[in-house]
C-alpha positions in Angstrom: -30.6 6.9 18.6 -29.3 10.5 18.6 -25.7 11.4 19.2 -24.6 13.6 22.0 -22.7 16.4 20.3 -20.0 18.6 21.5 -22.4 21.5 21.8 -24.8 19.6 24.0 -22.2 18.5 26.5 -20.6 21.9 26.4 -23.8 23.6 27.5 -24.9 20.9 30.0 -21.8 18.9 30.6 -23.4 16.7 33.3 -26.4 15.5 31.3 -27.1 13.2 28.4 -30.6 11.7 27.9 -30.8 7.9 28.3 -31.5 7.5 24.5 -28.4 9.5 23.5 -25.1 8.1 22.3 -22.1 9.1 24.4 -18.9 9.2 22.3 -15.9 7.8 24.0 -12.2 8.3 22.9 -9.4 6.1 24.2 -5.8 7.5 24.7 -3.5 4.6 25.2 -4.5 1.3 23.7 -2.5 -1.3 25.5 -4.1 -3.9 27.8 -5.4 -1.4 30.4 -6.8 1.1 27.8 -8.5 -1.7 25.9 -10.0 -3.2 29.0 -11.2 0.2 30.2 -13.0 0.8 26.9 -14.7 -2.6 27.2 -15.6 -1.7 30.8 -17.2 1.6 29.5 -19.2 -0.3 26.9 -20.3 -2.8 29.6 -21.4 0.0 31.8 -23.7 2.0 29.4 -25.8 0.9 26.4 -25.3 4.2 24.7 -21.5 4.2 24.8 -19.7 4.2 21.4 -15.9 4.1 21.0 -15.2 6.7 18.3 -11.5 7.5 18.4 -8.2 6.1 19.6 -4.6 7.2 20.2 -1.4 5.3 20.8 2.2 5.4 19.9 1.8 2.2 17.8 -0.7 1.9 14.9 -0.7 -1.9 15.0 -1.4 -1.9 18.8 -4.5 0.3 18.1 -5.7 -2.1 15.4 -5.3 -5.1 17.8 -7.1 -3.1 20.5 -10.0 -2.2 18.1 -10.3 -5.9 17.1 -10.5 -7.0 20.8 -13.1 -4.5 21.5 -15.2 -5.6 18.6 -15.2 -9.2 19.8 -16.9 -8.0 23.0 -19.1 -5.2 21.6 -19.3 -5.4 17.8 -22.1 -2.8 17.6 -20.4 -0.3 20.0 -17.0 0.1 18.3 -17.3 2.9 15.7 -13.7 3.8 15.2 -12.9 4.7 11.6 -9.4 4.2 10.3 -8.9 8.0 10.1 -9.9 8.3 13.7 -6.9 6.3 14.9 -4.0 8.6 15.7 -0.3 8.1 16.6 2.4 10.3 18.2 2.7 12.5 21.3 0.0 14.9 20.0 -2.5 12.2 19.2 -4.5 12.8 22.3 -5.6 16.2 21.0 -7.5 14.6 18.1 -9.2 12.2 20.5 -10.3 14.9 22.8 -11.8 16.9 19.9 -13.9 13.9 18.7 -15.1 12.5 22.1 -17.6 13.5 24.8 -15.8 11.3 27.4 -12.0 10.6 27.3 -10.4 7.4 28.7 -6.7 8.2 29.5 -4.7 5.0 29.9 -1.3 5.8 28.2 2.1 6.4 29.9 1.4 7.9 33.3 3.8 10.8 32.6 1.2 12.3 30.4 -1.9 11.7 32.5 -1.9 15.2 34.2 -1.4 17.0 30.8 -4.1 15.0 29.0 -6.5 15.2 32.0 -6.2 19.0 32.0 -6.5 19.3 28.3 -9.7 17.2 28.3 -11.3 19.2 31.2 -10.4 22.5 29.5 -12.1 21.2 26.4 -15.3 20.4 28.4 -15.0 16.7 28.4 -15.7 14.1 31.1 -12.7 11.9 31.9 -11.8 8.5 33.1 -8.1 8.5 34.0 -6.1 5.4 34.9 -3.7 5.2 37.8 -1.1 6.4 38.6 -2.5 9.9 37.9 1.0 11.4 37.9 4.6 10.3 38.5 6.1 13.3 40.2 5.0 16.2 42.5 4.6 18.7 39.6 2.2 16.2 37.9 0.1 15.8 41.1 -0.3 19.6 41.3 -1.6 19.6 37.7 -4.0 16.8 38.6 -5.4 18.7 41.5 -5.9 21.8 39.4 -7.6 19.8 36.7 -10.0 18.2 39.2 -10.8 21.6 40.7 -11.5 22.9 37.2 -13.8 19.9 36.5 -15.8 20.7 39.6 -16.3 24.3 38.5 -17.4 23.1 35.0 -19.7 20.3 36.2 -17.5 17.6 34.6 -16.9 14.1 35.9 -13.4 12.8 36.7 -13.3 9.2 37.6 -10.1 7.4 38.8 -8.8 4.0 37.8 -8.2 3.2 41.5 -10.9 0.7 41.2 -10.7 -0.6 44.8 -13.0 2.3 45.8 -15.8 0.7 43.7 -15.3 -2.8 45.0 -18.4 -3.7 46.9 -16.7 -6.2 49.1 -14.0 -3.7 50.1 -16.6 -1.2 50.8 -18.5 -3.5 53.1 -15.3 -4.8 54.9 -13.9 -1.3 55.5 -17.3 -0.1 56.8 -16.9 -2.8 59.5 -13.3 -1.6 60.2 -14.5 2.0 60.5 -17.3 0.8 62.9 -14.6 -0.5 65.2 -14.5 -4.3 64.4 -10.7 -4.4 64.8 -10.4 -1.5 67.3 -7.9 1.3 66.6 -5.6 0.7 63.6 -2.0 0.2 64.7 -0.3 -0.7 61.5 -0.9 -1.8 57.9 1.1 -4.1 55.7 0.7 -3.6 52.0 2.4 -6.1 49.6 2.4 -6.7 45.9 5.1 -9.1 44.8 4.9 -10.3 41.2 7.0 -11.0 38.0 7.7 -8.2 35.6 4.9 -7.5 33.2 4.2 -6.0 29.8 7.7 -6.5 28.3 8.0 -5.3 24.7 11.1 -6.1 22.7 12.7 -3.4 20.5 11.4 -3.6 17.0 13.6 -3.2 14.0 13.5 0.4 12.7 12.2 1.9 15.9 13.8 5.1 17.1 15.0 5.1 20.8 12.1 7.3 21.8 9.6 5.1 20.1 11.1 2.0 21.7 10.9 3.5 25.2 7.4 4.8 24.7 6.3 1.4 23.5 7.9 -0.2 26.6 7.0 2.6 29.0 6.5 0.6 32.2 10.2 0.0 32.3 11.4 3.6 32.0 11.2 5.8 35.1 10.6 9.1 33.1 7.5 7.6 31.6 6.0 5.3 34.3 7.4 6.7 37.6 8.6 3.1 38.5 6.8 0.5 40.5 5.6 2.2 43.7 3.3 4.6 41.7 2.6 2.0 39.0 1.6 -1.0 41.1 1.7 -0.3 44.8 -0.6 2.7 44.5 -3.6 0.4 44.7 -2.5 -0.9 48.0 -1.5 2.6 49.3 -4.9 3.9 48.3 -6.6 1.2 50.3 -4.4 2.1 53.3 -5.5 5.8 53.1 -9.1 4.7 52.8 -8.8 2.5 55.9 -7.2 5.4 57.7 -10.2 7.7 56.8 -8.2 9.5 54.1 -5.3 10.5 56.3 -2.1 11.4 54.6 1.3 10.3 55.9 3.6 12.7 57.7 6.8 11.3 56.2 8.3 8.3 54.5 11.6 6.5 54.0 12.4 3.6 51.9 14.9 1.4 50.1 15.1 -0.2 46.7 17.3 -1.0 43.7 17.8 -3.5 40.9 19.2 -6.8 41.8 18.1 -9.2 39.0 16.6 -7.5 35.9 19.6 -6.6 33.8 18.5 -7.1 30.2 17.8 -4.4 27.7 14.1 -5.0 27.8 13.9 -4.1 31.5 14.9 -0.5 31.0 16.1 1.6 33.9 13.6 0.9 36.7 14.2 -0.8 40.1 13.0 -4.4 40.6 12.3 -4.1 44.4 11.1 -1.5 46.8 10.2 -1.2 50.5 8.7 2.0 51.9 7.7 2.9 55.5 5.1 5.6 55.9 4.5 7.2 59.3 1.1 8.9 60.1 0.1 11.2 62.8 -0.3 9.3 66.1 2.4 6.8 65.2 0.4 4.5 62.8 2.8 3.0 60.2 2.2 1.5 56.8 4.8 -0.9 55.6 4.7 -1.2 51.9 6.6 -3.7 49.6 6.7 -4.4 45.9 8.9 -6.5 43.8 9.0 -7.5 40.1 11.3 -10.5 39.7 10.6 -13.9 38.2 10.8 -17.2 40.2 10.1 -15.6 43.5 7.4 -15.8 46.1 4.4 -13.7 45.0 1.7 -12.0 47.1 -0.9 -9.2 46.7 -2.3 -8.3 50.1 -3.7 -5.6 52.3 -3.5 -6.5 56.0 -4.8 -4.1 58.6 -3.8 -4.7 62.2 -5.8 -3.2 65.1 -6.0 -3.3 68.9 -8.9 -5.8 68.8 -8.1 -7.8 65.7 -7.0 -8.0 62.1 -8.5 -7.3 58.7 -7.4 -9.2 55.6 -9.0 -6.8 53.2 -8.4 -8.6 49.9 -10.0 -11.8 51.4 -12.8 -9.7 52.9 -12.2 -11.2 56.3 -12.0 -9.9 59.9 -10.6 -12.0 62.8 -10.0 -11.3 66.5 -12.7 -10.2 69.0 -15.0 -10.0 65.9 -14.9 -12.8 63.4 -16.6 -11.9 60.1 -16.3 -12.7 56.4 -18.1 -11.1 53.5 -20.4 -13.4 51.4 -18.2 -14.6 48.5 -20.5 -13.4 45.8 -19.8 -9.8 46.7 -16.1 -10.3 46.0 -16.9 -11.3 42.4 -18.6 -8.1 41.4 -16.4 -6.3 38.8 -15.1 -3.1 40.3 -13.6 -2.2 36.9 -17.1 -2.1 35.4 -18.6 -0.4 38.5 -16.3 2.6 38.2 -17.6 3.2 34.7 -21.2 2.6 35.8 -20.7 5.5 38.3 -19.1 7.7 35.6 -21.9 7.2 33.0 -24.7 7.3 35.5 -23.4 10.6 36.8 -23.2 12.0 33.3 -26.8 10.9 32.5 -28.2 12.1 35.8 -26.5 15.5 35.7 -24.6 14.6 38.9 -20.9 14.7 38.1 -18.6 12.3 39.9 -15.2 13.7 41.0 -12.7 11.4 42.6 -10.0 14.2 42.6 -9.3 14.4 46.3 -8.4 10.7 46.9 -6.8 10.2 43.5 -4.4 13.1 44.0 -3.5 12.3 47.7 -3.0 8.6 47.0 -0.9 9.4 44.0 1.3 11.8 46.0 1.7 9.1 48.7 3.1 6.7 46.0 5.3 9.4 44.5 6.9 10.4 47.8 7.6 6.7 48.5 9.3 6.3 45.2 11.4 9.4 45.7 12.4 8.1 49.2 13.6 4.9 47.6 15.4 6.7 44.8 17.2 9.2 47.0 17.6 7.1 50.2 16.4 10.2 52.1 13.4 10.7 54.4 10.7 12.6 52.5 8.0 14.5 54.3 4.4 15.1 53.0 5.0 18.8 53.1 8.1 18.5 51.0 6.4 16.4 48.4 3.2 18.4 48.3 5.0 21.7 47.9 7.5 20.6 45.4 7.6 21.4 41.7 10.0 18.5 41.0 9.5 16.6 37.8 11.3 13.9 35.7 12.4 15.7 32.6 11.4 16.4 30.0 8.1 18.1 30.7 5.2 16.2 29.1 4.4 18.9 26.7 8.0 19.0 25.5 8.1 15.4 24.3 8.3 14.6 20.6 9.4 11.8 18.3 12.4 14.0 17.4 13.7 14.5 20.9 16.7 12.9 22.6 15.4 10.6 25.3 16.6 11.3 28.8 17.8 7.8 29.2 20.1 5.9 26.8 21.4 2.4 26.7 25.0 1.7 27.8 27.4 -1.1 26.9 25.6 -4.2 25.6 22.3 -2.3 25.2 21.8 -2.3 29.0 20.3 0.9 30.5 21.9 2.3 33.7 19.7 2.2 36.8 17.6 5.4 37.1 18.9 6.5 40.5 21.5 5.4 43.1 20.2 5.8 46.7 22.6 8.0 48.8 24.3 9.3 45.6 21.7 10.7 43.3 20.5 14.1 44.2 16.7 14.9 44.1 15.9 18.5 45.1 12.4 18.9 46.4 
């Protein structure tokens, strides 16, 4: 089996013969990065994982071992192709034909653009940015990918779920009439909690526990609720909200390990014509949990996650369709597009759904109403800029008394200039 070299993909970036190896590099080797690499290997017989990057060496080694259990013949990462630090992504891009980006979301726009500029196809996890400035860079990178004939596939895997596709087709055909309102809910315990390790610098600790620091993750509306918000936009035929307001804060999570993020959010989005999306997320133990997308229309209701429509039309998708793995299917689309010379570009919905999540988070942080025009036109970012981050820098957030981090923002007090 021959290897697809940098030269081949640079000359014809959308094509690789079925017998060719496609070299894949992974940036971010936590649970999602590891799973995405396995999805890529599931999707295409010619995929080989050749390079990895992460802030923690031992996490990379654990990730490589997990991959080898699933695909022992497809993991070809040498010890000297495992890179650490904020610049590690550059080495992965150099060695790969396809780059999987699944590290802290702050860096997704920077790394996406760097990969596209280098002529590489990209799979990029959600959220694709955490602030308006990042969304602008994502749009620019996806536009450049179109010009260069490169694929950019989004980790918003709902779009590749065959059951959702079938159910929303029914909705779009009028099965529930005109959509009046949508309720999006994701209530769960906190996840991926990493304790401070002895000898770690403050920056290293925060980077290793990135889901719980706003400047790295963007907090829970972009991190978690973005899946639900993307399904709402899909149901509304890719409409974008006119404005949003919200509320949130931290009521329960007060330990050092929880960083500075909120533990509950509620956002109301208003669309043209008066349709509203009510979106809720919470990350607190020992509470009621729910993950749902409920669409209410003039003639009925759609429970999207259960693939069910009730009202004037009563319909339910065959259960086997709900079991198809959308995480694999998004990678199938990526590699089929590469091999067929037909690039896949999810740029439009990934940028718009990300901005919808970002404006909702900013509404919760500030306590103000945020319009789509404000968010889309803003250059606001959570400092420092991604390219300014280093192991030697002073982190923008530091622990207070008892090692507890102050909450990121105080609604009605903190000023966010868009």
